[in-house]
C-alpha positions in Angstrom: 133.8 106.4 110.3 130.2 107.0 109.2 130.7 104.9 106.1 132.2 102.1 108.1 129.2 102.1 110.5 126.9 102.0 107.6 128.7 99.0 106.0 128.7 97.2 109.3 125.0 97.8 109.7 124.4 96.4 106.2 126.5 93.4 107.1 124.5 92.8 110.3 121.2 92.8 108.3 122.6 90.2 105.9 124.2 88.0 108.6 120.9 88.0 110.6 119.0 86.9 107.5 121.4 84.1 106.7 121.7 83.1 110.4 117.9 82.6 110.4 118.2 80.0 107.6 121.3 78.5 109.2 119.8 78.1 112.7 116.5 76.7 111.4 118.4 74.3 109.2 120.6 73.1 112.1 117.5 72.6 114.4 115.8 70.6 111.6 118.8 68.4 111.2 119.8 69.8 107.7 123.4 69.6 106.7 124.8 73.1 106.0 127.8 73.0 103.7 128.7 76.7 103.6 127.7 79.9 105.4 128.9 82.9 103.5 128.8 86.7 103.9 129.1 88.8 100.8 129.6 88.0 97.1 132.6 87.7 94.7 136.1 86.5 95.5 136.8 84.8 98.8 138.9 86.8 101.3 138.6 84.5 104.3 137.6 80.8 104.6 137.4 78.7 107.8 136.3 75.1 108.0 134.2 74.1 110.9 133.1 70.7 112.0 130.7 70.4 109.2 130.2 73.9 107.7 132.6 76.0 105.8 132.4 79.7 106.9 133.3 82.2 104.1 133.7 86.0 103.8 133.6 87.3 100.3 134.9 90.7 99.0 131.6 92.5 98.3 129.3 92.9 101.3 126.1 92.9 99.2 124.6 89.6 100.0 125.1 86.2 101.6 124.2 82.6 101.4 123.5 79.5 103.5 124.2 76.5 101.2 122.5 73.3 102.3 123.0 69.8 101.1 120.3 68.9 98.6 119.0 72.4 98.3 119.5 72.9 94.6 119.9 69.3 93.5 118.8 65.8 94.5 120.8 64.2 97.3 120.7 60.8 98.9 122.1 62.1 102.2 119.5 61.6 104.9 120.3 65.0 106.3 119.8 66.7 102.9 117.3 69.6 102.6 115.3 67.7 99.9 114.9 64.7 102.3 113.3 66.7 105.0 109.5 67.0 105.4 107.8 69.9 103.7 106.9 71.7 107.0 110.6 71.6 108.1 111.8 73.0 104.8 109.1 75.7 105.1 110.5 76.7 108.5 114.1 76.8 107.1 113.1 79.0 104.1 110.9 81.4 106.1 113.3 81.8 109.0 115.6 84.3 107.1 112.9 86.9 106.4 111.4 86.4 109.9 114.7 87.1 111.5 114.9 90.4 109.6 111.4 91.4 110.8 112.4 90.5 114.4 115.6 92.6 114.0 113.4 95.4 112.7 111.2 95.2 115.8 114.2 95.4 118.1 115.6 98.4 116.2 112.2 100.1 116.4 112.4 99.5 120.2 115.7 101.3 120.4 114.4 104.1 118.2 111.3 104.6 120.4 113.5 104.7 123.5 116.0 107.1 122.0 113.8 109.6 120.2 112.7 112.7 122.2 109.0 112.3 121.5 107.0 109.5 119.9 103.8 110.6 118.3 100.5 108.7 118.8 97.4 108.7 116.7 95.4 110.8 119.2 94.8 114.5 118.5 96.1 116.8 121.2 95.5 120.4 119.9 94.9 122.5 116.8 96.7 125.7 115.6 94.4 128.7 115.6 94.3 128.8 111.8 93.4 125.2 111.4 90.3 124.5 109.3 90.2 120.7 109.9 89.0 121.5 113.5 85.6 122.0 112.0 85.2 118.2 112.1 88.1 116.8 114.0 88.2 117.3 117.8 90.8 117.2 120.5 90.9 113.7 122.0 89.9 112.0 118.7 91.9 108.8 118.1 92.5 108.6 114.4 91.6 105.1 113.2 91.9 105.5 109.4 92.7 108.0 106.7 91.2 107.5 103.2 89.9 104.0 104.3 93.5 102.9 105.3 93.9 101.9 108.9 96.6 103.8 110.7 98.9 102.5 113.5 101.4 105.3 113.8 101.9 109.1 113.2 103.9 108.2 110.0 100.9 106.3 108.7 98.8 109.5 109.0 101.5 111.5 107.3 101.9 108.9 104.5 98.2 108.7 103.7 97.8 112.5 103.7 100.7 113.0 101.4 99.6 110.2 99.0 96.1 111.6 99.0 93.2 111.2 96.5 93.5 114.8 95.2 89.9 115.9 96.1 89.6 119.6 96.7 86.9 122.1 97.5 86.2 125.5 95.9 88.9 127.1 98.0 91.5 124.7 96.9 91.6 122.9 100.2 92.4 119.2 100.2 89.5 116.9 101.3 90.2 113.6 103.1 88.0 111.0 104.8 88.7 110.1 108.4 87.5 107.5 110.8 88.0 108.5 114.5 87.3 106.9 117.8 85.4 109.5 119.9 83.8 108.7 123.2 84.1 105.0 122.6 82.4 105.1 119.2 83.8 105.0 115.7 82.8 108.0 113.7 83.2 108.6 110.0 84.1 112.1 108.9 83.7 112.9 105.2 85.7 115.5 103.4 87.8 116.9 106.2 89.5 120.1 104.8 93.2 120.8 105.0 95.0 123.8 103.6 97.6 123.4 100.9 100.6 125.7 100.4 102.4 126.1 97.1 106.0 127.5 96.9 107.5 129.6 94.2 108.6 126.5 92.3 105.1 125.2 92.2 105.6 122.4 94.8 102.6 121.8 97.0 102.7 120.8 100.7 99.8 120.0 103.1 99.3 121.9 106.3 98.4 119.1 108.7 96.3 121.3 111.0 96.6 119.3 114.2 99.1 118.0 116.7 99.1 114.5 118.2 99.7 113.4 121.8 103.1 112.1 122.7 103.5 108.5 123.8 103.7 107.9 127.6 106.6 105.5 127.5 106.7 102.4 129.7 107.6 98.8 129.0 104.2 97.8 127.5 103.7 100.9 125.4 107.2 100.6 124.0 106.5 97.0 123.0 103.2 98.0 121.5 104.5 100.9 119.5 107.6 98.9 118.3 105.2 96.3 116.9 103.1 99.2 115.3 106.2 100.7 113.7 107.3 97.3 112.3 103.8 96.7 110.9 103.7 100.3 109.6 107.0 100.0 107.8 106.1 96.6 106.3 102.9 98.0 104.9 104.5 101.1 103.6 107.0 99.0 101.7 104.2 97.0 100.1 102.4 100.2 99.2 105.6 101.5 97.6 106.2 98.2 95.6 102.6 98.5 94.4 103.1 102.1 93.3 106.3 101.0 91.5 104.3 98.5 89.4 101.7 101.2 88.8 104.3 103.4 87.3 104.2 106.0 90.1 107.9 105.5 90.7 110.7 104.6 88.3 114.1 103.0 88.4 115.6 106.4 89.2 113.7 106.4 92.5 115.2 103.1 93.6 118.4 102.7 95.7 120.8 99.7 95.8 123.7 98.9 98.2 125.7 102.0 97.3 122.7 104.3 97.9 121.6 102.5 101.0 125.1 102.7 102.6 125.3 106.4 101.7 122.0 107.3 103.2 122.7 105.2 106.4 126.1 106.9 106.8 124.4 110.3 106.6 121.8 109.3 109.2 124.6 108.5 111.7 125.4 112.2 112.0 121.8 112.9 113.0 122.0 110.7 116.1 121.0 107.3 117.4 117.2 107.7 116.9 117.5 108.7 113.2 120.0 105.9 112.5 117.9 103.2 114.3 114.7 104.2 112.5 116.5 103.9 109.1 118.1 100.6 110.2 114.7 99.3 111.1 113.3 100.4 107.8 116.1 98.7 105.8 116.0 95.4 107.7 112.2 95.2 107.5 112.5 96.1 103.8 114.8 93.1 103.3 112.4 90.8 105.2 109.3 91.9 103.4 111.0 91.9 99.9 112.3 88.4 100.5 108.8 87.2 101.3 107.5 88.2 97.8 106.9 85.3 95.4 109.7 86.5 93.1 112.0 83.8 91.6 115.3 83.4 93.5 113.8 84.9 96.6 112.6 83.0 99.7 109.0 83.9 99.0 109.1 82.0 95.7 110.8 79.0 97.3 108.1 79.0 100.0 105.4 79.2 97.3 106.9 76.1 95.6 106.8 74.3 99.0 103.1 75.2 99.4 102.4 73.8 95.9 104.4 70.7 96.8 102.3 70.2 100.0 99.1 70.5 98.0 100.2 68.2 95.1 102.0 65.9 97.6 105.0 65.8 95.3 107.7 68.4 94.5 108.2 70.2 91.3 111.0 68.9 89.1 114.3 70.2 90.5 115.5 71.2 87.0 112.3 73.3 86.4 112.6 75.0 89.8 116.3 75.6 89.3 115.8 77.3 85.9 113.1 79.5 87.4 115.3 80.6 90.2 118.4 81.0 87.9 116.4 83.3 85.6 115.1 85.3 88.6 118.5 85.6 90.1 119.9 86.9 86.7 117.2 89.5 86.5 117.7 90.6 90.1 121.4 91.0 89.4 120.7 93.0 86.3 118.3 95.2 88.3 121.0 95.6 91.0 123.6 96.7 88.4 121.2 99.3 86.9 120.2 100.6 90.4 123.9 100.7 91.5 124.8 102.7 88.4 122.1 105.1 89.3 123.3 105.3 92.9 126.8 106.1 91.8 125.5 108.8 89.4 123.5 110.4 92.3 126.6 110.2 94.5 128.7 112.0 92.0 126.1 114.7 91.3 125.2 115.1 95.0 121.8 113.6 94.6 121.8 112.0 98.1 122.4 115.2 99.9 
C-alpha cells in the first residue's frame, strides 16, 4: 500500500508538470498532439477531439507533444508559429506548476505538523554557550551571511558550516539578528560539538525557537517561506555536487525516490507532505536549469531568439536537446542502478 501511494504521488508530480504545459498551450492556441504519462510501451491510448491521451508502462516521466515543437510546421496553430512570449509561457508553465504544487503541499504540512518552528529564539538550555551573544527574542536573520527563512535554513547552514573553531574546539558561526528593531551582527558565536565513538561530529544547537502561531496569514507566509527555502536548498545541493562535495552515490532516481516516499507514509501525513513538497519543488527547480533537454534550456533559447529577433536553427537546437536527453537518460540509468543496489543492501533504511 505504501509503495502504491508513493507511485501515485510520483505520478501526480509528473501529471501536474505536463498539465502546466498542456493548459498553457491550449490557452495560447497551440495544437497539442499528444499528452502522455510515463515512458516506454503504451498500455492505454484514448483519442480526444484533437489530442491523443496516452499512458505508458514506466511512470518515470511524461510529455506534452505540440505541433511544430521539434520541427517546422506551416500549421497556424503550431508552437513554432506563436509569438516568443507565448512560447515562453508554455515552456515555463510546467516548472511553475510544480512550484505551486510544492507551495500547496507545504501548506498541508504546516497545518498537519504538531509545531512549526520560526526563526525567533525562545529559550536556551542551561549548558548553552551561545547565550553569551544570542538573546531570547532575537529573530535570526542570517547565518554565515546566508539569509534564513525557516528553522530548516538555520539547521542547514549550521551543519554546512565554515569549520572555524576556538581553542576549546567549539564551532564559531557569524549571525545577524533582529533585536529591538535593529539588525545586529554577532561574530564568532560559539556552539559545542559532540563526537561519538565512531568519530562522527554533531553540533549542539544551544537554543530553541518559538513555535508558529498558526492562522490563515501565517500559514500562507510560512508555506511561501518553506517553498523558497526548499528551492534554495536544492540549488545549494546542485552547486555542492559540481564542487565535488557529493558524488553519484549520493543521488537518488525514481526507484530511490519512491522507496523513501513510501517509508515517509508510515511516519504520518506531515512527514509525507514535506517530502512530497521537497520532491515536486525539486522537479520544478531542476527543470528551470539551463540544461539541454530541460525546460530551462528551451526557455534560454527563447530568450536568445527574442534578443536576436530570429530563432536558432531547429536542427541545431534539436541536436543539443537530443544529446542532453541522452546524457540525462544515461545519468538516470546509473542512478537507478545505485538505487537498486541500496535497496538490496538496505541502504535506504
